[in-house]
C-alpha positions as CSV (number, residue, x, y, z in Angstrom):
1,M,0.0,0.0,0.0
2,G,1.2,3.5,-0.8
3,M,0.4,6.7,-2.6
4,L,1.0,8.0,-6.1
5,K,2.0,11.6,-6.3
6,T,4.9,13.2,-8.2
7,R,7.0,15.4,-5.9
8,P,10.5,16.8,-6.5
9,T,13.4,15.4,-4.4
10,G,16.8,16.7,-3.5
11,T,18.3,14.1,-5.9
12,G,16.9,15.8,-9.0
13,V,14.7,12.8,-9.7
14,D,11.0,13.1,-8.9
15,A,9.5,10.6,-6.6
16,T,6.1,9.2,-7.7
17,Y,5.5,6.5,-5.2
18,W,5.3,7.2,-1.4
19,M,4.9,4.8,1.4
20,I,4.6,5.1,5.1
21,G,7.7,3.5,6.5
22,N,7.2,4.3,10.2
23,I,4.5,5.5,12.6
24,N,5.6,6.8,15.9
25,E,2.8,7.5,18.3
26,D,3.1,9.4,21.6
27,F,0.1,8.3,23.6
28,W,0.9,10.5,26.6
29,S,1.0,13.8,24.8
30,G,-1.4,12.7,22.0
31,G,0.4,12.8,18.7
32,A,1.9,10.8,15.8
33,Q,4.7,11.3,13.5
34,L,4.7,9.4,10.2
35,T,7.9,8.8,8.1
36,L,7.2,8.6,4.4
37,Y,9.7,7.2,1.9
38,G,9.6,8.5,-1.7
39,F,10.6,6.2,-4.6
40,K,10.9,6.7,-8.4
41,D,8.0,4.3,-8.7
42,E,6.2,1.4,-7.0
43,Q,8.6,-1.2,-8.6
44,A,11.6,0.5,-6.9
45,A,9.9,0.3,-3.5
46,Q,9.0,-3.4,-4.1
47,Q,12.6,-4.1,-5.0
48,K,13.7,-2.5,-1.7
49,M,15.7,0.2,-3.5
50,R,16.9,3.1,-1.5
51,P,14.3,5.9,-1.2
52,L,15.0,9.1,-3.2
53,D,13.5,11.2,-0.3
54,V,12.3,10.8,3.3
55,L,9.6,13.1,4.7
56,S,7.9,13.4,8.1
57,E,4.3,14.4,8.7
58,T,3.2,15.2,12.3
59,F,-0.3,15.0,13.6
60,L,-1.3,16.6,16.9
61,G,-4.5,17.6,18.7
62,S,-7.7,17.0,16.8
63,D,-5.7,15.5,13.9
64,Y,-4.6,12.6,16.1
65,E,-6.5,9.5,17.3
66,P,-4.6,6.6,18.8
67,D,-4.1,3.2,17.1
68,R,-5.1,4.1,13.5
69,S,-4.2,1.6,10.8
70,R,-1.8,2.4,8.0
71,A,-4.8,2.5,5.6
72,D,-6.5,5.1,7.9
73,W,-3.3,7.2,7.8
74,Y,-3.1,7.1,4.0
75,A,-6.8,8.3,3.9
76,I,-5.9,11.2,6.2
77,L,-2.7,12.1,4.3
78,V,-4.5,12.6,1.0
79,T,-6.8,15.2,2.6
80,K,-3.7,17.4,3.5
81,P,-2.7,20.2,1.2
82,D,0.8,18.8,0.6
83,W,-0.7,15.5,-0.6
84,S,-3.7,16.9,-2.5
85,G,-4.3,14.8,-5.6
86,A,-2.4,11.8,-4.3
87,E,-3.9,8.4,-5.2
88,I,-3.9,5.6,-2.7
89,V,-2.8,2.3,-4.3
């Protein structure tokens, strides 16, 4: 599972496939930080190639609910301005 959205990277090659690689939840203060890996395409991710970019997204306050699934997080991400137009695959 991942998202399709073309975004520029620092390598000069656009990443088109993004996947959540890590979800770090802080139950005490009420927040989550997602680590997203960007790849040239889905095939590169499946072949365990090195990501072209790594991004973090933080969710606090009303944006956070504990114990969400990865599928839930993808559905939330595509509603955010930076991920507008992304397709969940």
